[in-house]
C-alpha positions in Angstrom: 5.3 6.9 -5.2 3.0 3.6 -5.3 1.9 1.9 -8.4 -1.7 2.9 -9.3 -3.0 -0.3 -8.3 -1.5 -3.0 -6.1 -2.0 -6.0 -4.1 -0.8 -7.4 -0.9 -2.1 -10.2 1.2 -0.9 -12.1 3.9 -1.8 -15.3 6.7 -3.1 -15.4 10.0 -1.6 -17.1 13.1 -4.5 -19.2 13.1 -4.4 -19.8 9.5 -0.7 -21.3 9.8 -1.7 -23.5 12.7 -4.6 -24.8 11.0 -3.1 -25.5 7.7 0.8 -25.9 8.7 0.4 -27.2 12.2 2.8 -24.3 13.5 2.9 -23.3 17.2 3.4 -19.7 18.8 5.0 -20.2 21.5 7.0 -18.0 24.2 10.4 -18.2 22.7 9.0 -16.9 19.3 8.0 -14.0 20.9 11.2 -13.3 23.1 14.0 -15.5 20.9 14.5 -13.3 17.9 17.1 -15.9 16.4 14.5 -18.3 16.8 11.5 -16.1 15.5 13.9 -15.9 12.7 14.1 -19.3 11.7 10.3 -20.0 12.4 9.3 -17.5 10.2 11.9 -18.6 7.5 9.8 -21.9 7.6 6.6 -20.4 7.4 7.4 -18.2 4.3 8.7 -21.4 2.7 5.0 -23.2 3.5 3.1 -20.3 2.7 5.1 -20.0 -1.1 4.4 -23.5 -1.5 0.7 -22.9 -1.1 0.6 -19.6 -3.4 3.3 -20.0 -5.8 1.6 -17.3 -7.9 0.3 -15.0 -5.7 1.7 -11.9 -3.7 0.6 -13.6 -0.1 2.7 -14.0 2.8 3.5 -14.8 6.2 3.4 -11.2 7.5 2.1 -9.4 10.6 -1.7 -8.2 9.5 -1.4 -5.0 7.0 2.2 -3.9 8.7 4.5 -5.2 6.9 5.6 -4.4 2.9 6.8 -7.0 1.0 9.4 -4.9 -0.9 11.1 -4.0 2.3 11.6 -7.4 3.6 14.1 -10.1 3.3 15.3 -13.3 4.9 18.3 -11.4 6.3 16.2 -9.7 8.5 16.0 -10.3 12.4 12.7 -8.8 14.1 13.2 -8.0 17.6 10.0 -7.5 19.9 7.4 -8.5 17.3 4.9 -7.9 19.3 2.0 -5.6 18.6 2.4 -2.3 19.9 -0.2 -1.4 22.4 0.9 -5.1 24.0 4.0 -3.5 24.8 3.0 -0.8 26.0 0.7 -2.7 28.5 3.1 -5.4 29.5 5.3 -2.1 30.4 2.2 -0.9 32.7 2.1 -4.2 34.2 0.0 -6.4 32.5 1.3 -10.2 31.8 1.9 -10.9 28.6 -0.5 -13.9 27.1 0.5 -16.5 24.6 -1.9 -18.6 22.5 -0.2 -21.4 20.4 -2.6 -21.2 17.7 -3.3 -17.5 17.5 -2.2 -14.1 18.1 -0.6 -13.0 21.5 -2.7 -10.5 23.7 -2.1 -9.3 27.4 -4.2 -10.4 30.8 -6.6 -7.4 32.2 -6.3 -3.7 31.6 -3.6 -2.2 33.3 -5.0 1.5 34.1 -8.9 0.2 34.6 -8.8 1.6 37.9 -7.7 5.1 37.0 -9.0 8.3 38.6 -6.2 10.8 37.9 -3.3 11.4 35.4 -1.3 11.3 39.1 -1.7 7.3 38.3 -0.1 7.6 34.9 3.9 6.8 35.6 6.2 9.3 34.0 7.0 8.5 30.6 10.4 8.5 31.0 10.2 5.8 33.5 8.8 3.3 30.7 12.3 3.1 29.3 13.4 1.4 32.8 11.1 -1.4 32.5 12.4 -4.9 32.6 10.5 -6.1 29.2 11.7 -2.8 27.3 15.4 -3.0 28.9 15.0 -7.2 27.7 14.4 -6.1 24.1 17.1 -3.4 24.2 19.5 -6.2 25.3 18.4 -8.3 22.5 19.4 -5.4 19.7 22.6 -4.8 21.4 23.5 -8.4 21.5 22.8 -8.7 17.7 24.8 -6.1 16.7 27.7 -7.4 18.2 27.2 -11.1 17.8 25.3 -11.1 14.3 26.6 -8.0 12.8 25.4 -9.9 9.6 21.9 -9.5 10.0 19.7 -6.6 9.5 17.4 -5.7 12.6 14.1 -4.7 12.7 13.1 -3.1 16.3 10.3 -3.0 18.1 7.6 -0.7 16.8 9.1 -1.4 13.2 8.0 -4.6 11.0 10.2 -4.3 7.9 13.4 -1.9 6.7 10.9 1.0 5.4 11.4 3.3 8.7 7.6 3.3 9.0 7.0 3.0 12.6 3.7 1.1 13.5 1.8 1.6 16.6 -2.0 1.3 17.6 -4.2 4.5 17.5 -5.5 6.7 20.9 -8.5 5.7 21.6 -7.8 2.1 20.3 -4.9 1.9 23.0 -6.6 3.7 25.7 -9.7 1.2 24.9 -6.9 -1.3 25.6 -5.4 -0.1 28.9 -8.5 1.0 30.2 -11.0 -1.1 29.1 -15.2 -0.1 28.5 -14.2 2.9 30.7 -12.1 4.8 28.0 -15.4 4.7 26.6 -17.4 6.1 29.1 -14.9 8.8 29.8 -15.7 10.6 26.7 -18.8 11.6 28.2 -18.3 11.7 31.7 -14.7 12.8 32.3 -13.2 14.0 29.1 -10.4 16.0 31.1 -8.8 12.4 32.4 -9.3 10.7 28.9 -6.9 14.0 27.3 -4.4 13.7 30.0 -4.5 10.1 28.9 -4.5 10.4 25.4 -1.3 13.0 25.5 0.8 10.5 27.8 -0.1 7.8 25.1 1.0 10.0 22.6 4.4 11.1 24.6 5.0 7.4 25.5 4.8 6.2 21.4 6.8 9.2 20.6 9.4 8.0 23.1 9.7 4.2 22.1 9.5 5.3 18.5 12.8 7.3 18.8 14.3 5.3 21.2 14.4 2.0 19.3 14.8 3.7 15.8 18.1 5.3 17.7 19.4 2.0 19.1 18.9 0.1 16.1 19.7 2.6 13.7 16.6 2.9 11.8 15.4 6.0 9.9 11.7 7.0 10.8 10.0 7.8 7.3 6.2 7.8 8.5 3.7 6.1 11.4 1.6 3.7 10.7 -1.5 4.4 13.4 -3.9 1.7 13.4 -7.1 3.1 15.1 -9.1 0.1 15.3 -11.4 1.2 17.9 -12.1 4.7 16.3 -15.4 3.3 14.6 -17.2 3.2 17.3 -17.6 7.1 18.1 -18.7 9.9 16.5 -17.1 11.9 14.1 -17.0 15.1 16.8 -15.7 12.9 19.6 -12.6 11.4 16.7 -12.0 15.3 15.8 -11.8 15.7 20.2 -10.5 13.1 20.8 -7.9 11.4 18.2 -7.7 13.9 15.5 -5.3 16.2 17.5 -3.2 13.7 18.8 -2.5 11.8 15.9 -1.6 15.0 14.0 1.0 15.4 17.2 2.5 12.3 15.3 2.4 13.4 12.0 4.2 16.3 13.0 7.1 14.4 14.5 7.4 11.5 12.3 6.1 12.8 8.6 3.6 11.3 7.0 0.6 9.3 9.0 -0.9 5.8 7.4 -4.4 5.9 9.5 -6.2 2.6 9.9 -9.5 2.5 10.6 -11.3 -0.9 11.2 -14.9 -1.1 10.0 -16.9 0.8 7.9 -15.4 4.8 8.8 -17.9 6.8 6.4 -18.9 8.9 9.4 -15.6 9.8 10.8 -14.2 10.1 7.1 -14.5 14.2 7.9 -12.5 13.9 11.1 -9.7 11.5 9.7 -9.6 13.9 6.8 -8.3 16.6 9.1 -5.4 14.8 10.6 -2.1 16.7 9.5 0.1 15.2 7.3 -1.9 12.2 6.4 -0.6 10.0 3.7 -2.6 7.5 3.2 -6.3 5.8 4.6 -6.2 2.2 5.1 -9.8 0.6 5.5 -12.3 -1.7 4.4 -15.8 -3.1 5.6 -17.9 -0.5 2.1 -16.4 2.4 3.5 -17.3 4.4 0.5 -13.7 5.1 -1.6 -16.1 7.5 -3.3 -16.4 9.4 -0.5 -12.7 9.2 0.0 -11.8 10.4 -3.0 -14.3 13.5 -3.1 -12.5 14.3 0.4 -8.6 14.2 -0.5 -8.6 13.8 -4.2 -7.7 11.8 -6.9 -4.0 11.6 -6.1 -4.4 10.3 -2.5 -3.6 6.7 -1.8 -6.2 4.6 -0.3 -5.3 0.9 0.8 -8.4 -1.3 0.8 -9.9 -4.4 2.2 -13.0 -6.3 0.9 -15.8 -6.2 3.7 -15.3 -9.5 5.3 -18.8 -11.0 4.6 -17.6 -11.4 1.0 -14.5 -13.5 1.4 -16.4 -16.1 4.2 -16.9 -19.4 2.8 -20.0 -19.7 1.4 -20.2 -16.3 0.3 -20.6 -16.4 -4.1 -17.2 -15.2 -5.8 -19.3 -13.1 -8.3 -20.3 -11.1 -5.2 -16.5 -10.0 -4.7 -16.0 -9.1 -8.2 -19.3 -7.1 -8.1 -17.9 -5.2 -5.1 -14.2 -5.0 -6.8 -16.0 -3.1 -10.1 -17.4 -0.9 -8.0 -14.6 0.1 -5.9 -12.3 0.7 -9.0 -15.3 3.1 -10.6 -14.9 4.8 -7.3 -11.7 5.2 -7.6 -11.4 7.2 -10.7 -8.3 5.5 -11.1 -6.4 6.8 -8.6 -3.4 5.4 -6.0 -5.3 2.5 -4.4 -3.7 -0.7 -3.0 -5.8 -4.1 -2.1 -5.2 -6.0 0.5 -6.2 -9.1 3.0 -4.8 -11.0 5.6 -6.2 -14.7 5.2 -8.3 -16.5 8.0 -9.4 -19.9 8.3 -12.5 -19.3 7.7 -12.2 -17.4 4.6 -13.0 -18.6 1.1 -9.6 -18.4 -0.2 -10.7 -18.7 -4.1 -12.8 -15.4 -3.3 -9.8 -13.4 -2.0 -7.6 -14.7 -4.5 -10.5 -13.7 -7.1 -8.8 -10.1 -6.3 -5.8 -10.5 -8.2 -6.6 -12.6 -10.6 -9.4 -10.1 -11.7 -7.1 -7.1 -11.4 -4.8 -9.2 -13.5 -7.6 -9.9 -16.2 -7.7 -6.3 -16.5 -4.5 -5.4 -17.0 -4.6 -3.2 -14.2 -1.8 -5.1 -12.2 1.2 -7.6 -14.3 1.4 -10.8 -12.5 5.1 -11.4 -10.7 
């Protein structure tokens, strides 16, 4: 059970490049031992900049500080929908100063479920086999290291994937949204395929690395672009399947999400709603109760340079009132354009109110 109020923040690759000159090259993503050394250097840099704050070099919103240590080695530390896209034929695109990506949309021309490969064949793709081989080599050559496999980011056992419409949008492109109206049957076939493949890959890597599966984070970043009814039809049933397969669900929703909270609340085994952009904490509390865990990020406009620090304090006071004393975790991912003092003011204010203990 989490503390009633907690705080954890991270820095982006763009911030690390701008402030520390760090480069993110092919070797960073494809060589786990090299990445481990680079991550340790970046960890030290961030600690030197923020010695008094729980602010870390971590993948945005996915890693948990209490489940990380310098004895870990991360294999395939690549965003989940990118791994799936690469296995479908996309090129992995690397930028030295920001997050990686893929080229194009590998399913952009899909017209039938027959165009989808058998989900079992994903394991035969050279990129997946490369990741498998890295785990096997590390287990034999470096038994002293704790392996964190693809689709996991720390030792908690929480698997991580992109959400259902977020993944189809990445794989298909804009037409994924058009299919909601023009070809819903095909979109359902695609969404079931995505769900099956994620379940396959999570189970595969958990078994290969000896990682227990305790829960799953579902990053439904694109879900705010559709209606509550569409969310209920095209997302809720598939995330429920994931909840039944793996236990509790942490559902991330980018942007203001008030209009889809009803659909989100219908997901079975939902344990955490992770959101931001002024999504109503009062509404989540009304729907899910005071004992339900909320993870919350401040609205971006309040963190940008030029925004008065007083505005983010007002936002915090309003959230605390709406929260009614329930379990809530405050988080942000520091970007180069953010006002650092505004972001850190959240932690300072929570400490001043004696709602968290500085450590």
